[in-house]
Structure formats: C-alpha cells, structure tokens
C-alpha positions as CSV (number, residue, x, y, z in Angstrom):
1,M,19.3,8.5,5.5
2,L,18.2,5.4,3.3
3,Y,16.1,8.1,1.1
4,V,19.2,10.2,0.6
5,A,21.0,7.2,-0.2
6,C,18.5,5.9,-3.1
7,F,18.7,9.6,-4.4
8,L,22.3,9.9,-4.6
9,K,22.6,6.5,-6.5
10,G,20.7,7.7,-9.4
11,D,20.6,10.9,-11.5
12,L,17.1,12.4,-11.1
13,V,16.3,12.4,-14.8
14,N,17.7,9.1,-15.9
15,N,16.7,7.3,-13.0
16,Y,13.2,8.3,-12.3
17,L,11.9,4.5,-12.2
18,H,14.8,3.8,-9.9
19,I,13.9,6.3,-7.5
20,L,10.1,5.3,-7.9
21,R,11.2,1.8,-6.7
22,C,13.2,3.0,-3.7
23,I,10.2,5.1,-2.4
24,K,8.1,1.9,-2.8
25,V,10.6,0.0,-1.2
26,L,10.8,2.3,1.7
27,N,7.1,2.2,1.9
28,I,7.0,-1.3,2.4
29,L,9.7,-1.2,5.4
30,M,7.7,1.3,7.1
31,R,4.5,-0.5,6.9
32,L,6.6,-3.6,8.2
33,K,7.9,-1.5,11.1
34,N,4.7,-0.2,12.0
35,L,3.0,-4.0,12.1
36,L,6.2,-4.8,14.2
37,N,5.5,-2.0,16.7
38,R,1.7,-2.9,16.9
39,E,2.5,-6.6,17.7
40,K,5.0,-5.5,20.5
41,R,1.9,-3.1,21.8
42,I,-0.4,-5.6,21.6
43,Q,2.0,-8.0,23.8
44,K,2.4,-5.5,26.4
45,Q,-1.5,-5.4,27.0
46,R,-1.5,-8.6,27.8
C-alpha cells in the first residue's frame, strides 16, 4: 500500500531519487517492525 503511494506520487523518470528515498524509508520501517516483533517474542519467552 505505502509502496504504491510512493510510486504514484512521482513520475518514474523525473522522481527517481524520490522513489529511492521511499524505498529507503520503507526498508527502515520494516527493520523497526522486525525489531519490535523480536522484542515481543523475547518478552513472551520469559
């Protein structure tokens, strides 16, 4: 969903850098989500 919004926001040729930035942000968000999930899993094990 977010991914599509990023691509629709910009013209593929003119906003290549914008798209790269979107991908970078999405990668960071995914990493944070994974860290949160790991924390939850660790807490459950205790």
